N, C-alpha and C positions, 0 to 999 in steps of 0.2 A: 253456550251461550256464544254466539257469534257477533261479531260489532263491525268487520270489515273482508275484503278478499281473503286476505290473509288468514285470517282466524276461519273463514267459510271452511278454506280449503284444511286448513288446521282439525277442523272439526270432523269435515268427511273420513279425514288418515284413523282420527280416533277412535269412530264407528269400526274403520275395516279391521282395526286391532281387537275393541272391545266387544263389536255388536253380538249377540246370543238371543234366540227367540224367548230366553227364559228371564231377562230382564224387560224393565222397562226404561224408555228414551224420551225425555222432551224437549224441545228445542226451541230458543227464541233468536229470530233475527232482528238485530236491529233496525230500526228503520232507514238508516243511512245505508244500508247492504242495496246495492242497486237489482233492479227486477233482473235485468239479466244474469248476475251473480245468484240471484235467488235460482232461479229456473235453472241456471246449471246443474246447481246442486241435487236439488229434484231431479234432472233427469239423471243425473250420474248416481245419486242415490238406488233409484228403481232399476237401471240396467244392475245394478252390485248386488243387491240385495232384495230386490220384489216389490210387495208392497203388504211387508208386516204393519200385523197392528198395536205391536209394541213401541213403534215409534211414532210420537206425533208432534207438528210443528204448531206452534201456537200460531194463530191465527191474528191476536194482536199484536203488533209490532211498535215498540217502543224507542222513543230517539231518547237514546242513552247518553247522556252529559258525563262525563269522568267527574267525579267527587260528588254530585249530585242524587237528591232521590231517584232519579226515575233508573239507577241501575239497580238498588233496592226494588222497584217498583217490575224489572224483568224479570226479577229473580222469585218475586212472589208470582206474578203469573206463571210460572214454573211449577213452582211448590203446590197452587192451587191446581194444576193438571195432576200433578203425582198424587195428590189426597185422593181427588175425585176416582179417578185409577184405582186406588184400594179400596176405595168404598164401592164399587160395583163390579170388584172381582171376588172370585173362590180366594178361601185361605190359603190354598197352593199357588195362586198366580200374585198374588200381593206382592211387594217388594220391603225385603224389612232394613234398607237400610241406603241413604239418600246423599248422592256426591254432588256438588255443584264444580262444574269444568267451564272451562272458555276453551276456544280454539287455540289458545297459545300456551294449552298445559297440554301433555303427553305422558302415557302410560309406558314406565319402563319395565313392564312385565304383562304379562298374554294373560288373556281374562283371567283364566284357569288360575294359576299364579296368586292374582286379586284376591280370586273367589276362597282360596282356599289360606290367604294372610288373613283375610275379614273373619274366619271361620275361628282361626286360632286366637284374634285377639277377642281383648272383652266385649261380648256382643252389644253393652249397653252403653259404652265410649260415644258422646259427642268430640268430632275433631273440631276442636274453634280456634288455637291459637298458633301465631307464627315460632319463631325458635324462642324471642323473648318470654314468652308461657302468658300467663294471666294477667293483664296491664289493665289498672282503673285509671279513666282517662282523667287524673285530678288527684293532686296529694291533697295532705291537709294542713292549712294555711294561708292559701291563695284566696283571693278576696273574688267577689264577684266581677267587677269591672277587670281584672287579669283576665289575660289570653291562659288557656287551660282548654287544653287537646280535645276540639271539636265541639265541647259542650257548654254551656254555663252552668250544669250543673258542680257543685264545689263539697268537698269531705264536709258532713256535719261534725264529725269527732275525729279524736287522733287516728282512731282503728278506720275508721273509712267505712264503718259497718251500715252507715245510710247517707245520702246525699240531699242537698236541700236545692234547689231550682229541678228537678227531675221528674219524672213522673212515679207520682206514690213513693218519692224519695226513694225510688232504687237507685242502687250504684249502676255508674255506667261503665261497661269494659268495654276496652277496643281488643279486635283479634283480626282475624285471617277471613277472608271473602271466601275461600275456598274451602267451604265446611264442608265437615260429615255430617249427616243427623239420623238418628235413630228415627225407625217409625214410631218408636212408642212416644216419642219427644212431639215429632210432628202434629200426632193423633191426641196430644194435648193440647197444643194452641190452638186447634179446631173444636176444641171440646170446652173442658173446666178452665181452663188458661188462654183460653180467646178474649176475653175480655182484658186482660192485662198485656196477650201480644198484639191488641189492634190499638190499647192506650199507648204504645210502646213505637209503634207505627206513628200514630199523630204526633207523637214528641219528637220523632227523628224526620220529620216531614218539614219543622220548622227551621230553612237553612243549615242545618249540621253539616258539614263537611263528610263526604266517605260515612251515609248510615250503614251502607252493605257490612263495614267493617265492624257495628256497634250491637245493631237489631238481635242477633241471634243468641250472641254473647252477654247480652244484658238482659234478655230472657230468662236463659237457661240459667245463670248465678244467680237471680232474683226469684228461682223455684226450687220446686221440691229435686230438679236437677242434677242441683249444681256440684255433685259430687259425680255428675259425669263425666267433664268439661275433661278433656286431655289435649295435647301439644302436640301438632302433627309435625314435628321436625323434632330432631335426637340430636344430642350434643351439648343440652344447657342442664347442667343439674340444678340448675333454680329453679327452671320452668314445671318441675314437678313431672307428673305423670306423661309420657311422650310414646309414641309411635314414629314409626320412619312412614309417612305417610303422604307430604307433598315437597319436596325437596325445592329449594329455593337459592340462588346467590345472592347476596346485598349489595355489594361491592360491585365492583366493575368486573364483567367477564372479559375471555382472554379475545374474543371474538369481537364483540360490540360493545360499545363505550357504555356506561350507564348515566340518563341526563340528571337521575334522581339518588346517587349512591346513598345507600343507607335508608332511604324513604319506598324505593319502587326495587323489585327484584331487576336483576339485566336481562338479556338476552341472551342465549345460549347457542353459540356456533360449532363450526368445526374445529376449533384452536381451544374448546373448552373437555376435551377427552379426558383430562384429569378428577374435572368435575364429576363428570358421568363415571368416572372409575370409582368415584368415592360414593355416587348415590348406588349402583349395583351393591357396593361392599355393604352400604349400611341397611341393604334389602328396602328400598324406598320402591314405591307404589308409581309414584305420578312424579314429575316433575315440571317446571315451569320457570322463565319465562321462555319460549321458542320460536323461531324463526322458521314456521312450515317449508316453506324451500328452501334450507339452508340445507348443507350435506352433510351435517350434523342428527337431524331429524330424519333423512331419508335413511342414513344408517341404520338407526332405532327404530325404524318401524322394519325394514329389510330383515333386521336381526329377529325381530319380534314375529315378522311373518312366517322366517324361517323354521321359528321353534314351535311355532306352530302346523306348521306341515311335518316337522321331526314328529311330535305328539300323537298326529293323526296316524301318521306311518306304524309309529310305533305300537300304536292300538291297533291298527290292522294286522300286524305279524304277529302280536300277541294273540288273535282272536284267530288267528291262521292256524297257530301252533295249536290251539284247546282242541280245536275242530280235527289237526290230524291225533292228536293222541287221544281224543273220545272215540276215531276211526280203530 
């Protein structure tokens, strides 16, 4: 997903690191992205990658507004594209895991390392939570008229096993927008779970703040997939099962001040090398937020490209060595 010039720049850099013909990529450009920027991306992409069929750009461009349903609307467009791709492809061309990324995210590992990491993890996990782990949007005892994170839903009992004023008394959960979902779950919401999924979509359309942080979490936790939910950041033992997926810093970064500390991740820059070192040490696959034009972003990109080149060189050397032995 890309919503302005810098995130379009970041999106292209992400593709330079992650693209292979064996993965599917669906892209949404915000309506606010200028035609010049859009055409510039398309031209540069074709020069670099050619005309791959496994990269598709949504023809529908949503005017995404922060905190509003339009963000989720753009994500659901991409979800439809991804599901249609699998529906039309043979088994060996279907994707198994979906990642929602924006142009201000960036990989910290090569695509080969990311593939291996997901292969080594539990293939059934759906990565839903930030560092704080599973979070219900309300606590028991808060009345209907009181402010309670995001929705009018309130816990119906002390254990909060169900809520009033929610779709089908579902408990509403809050997590990360940048989730990673299994095809098994996506297939479920287009099949037997479609009724509940669309019921939740309708519920979250009703002037609810930042529903993109609620929909998949609430859907999964109120379904048979509720045991598959994990946290995408490590370091909080109370967060339950966790994996080093998406690193974020919620206070101020050293390079850029955070306008909403605690509520939004800060933007990482060249003075945040200590944070980058921690990311690598903990084995994170991605991080955000980045300024794609910052020196730090350029250094990470250069490091990944060099690792890819070295990997290819090593493979060629090994192949040549085998050939010499056979001779």
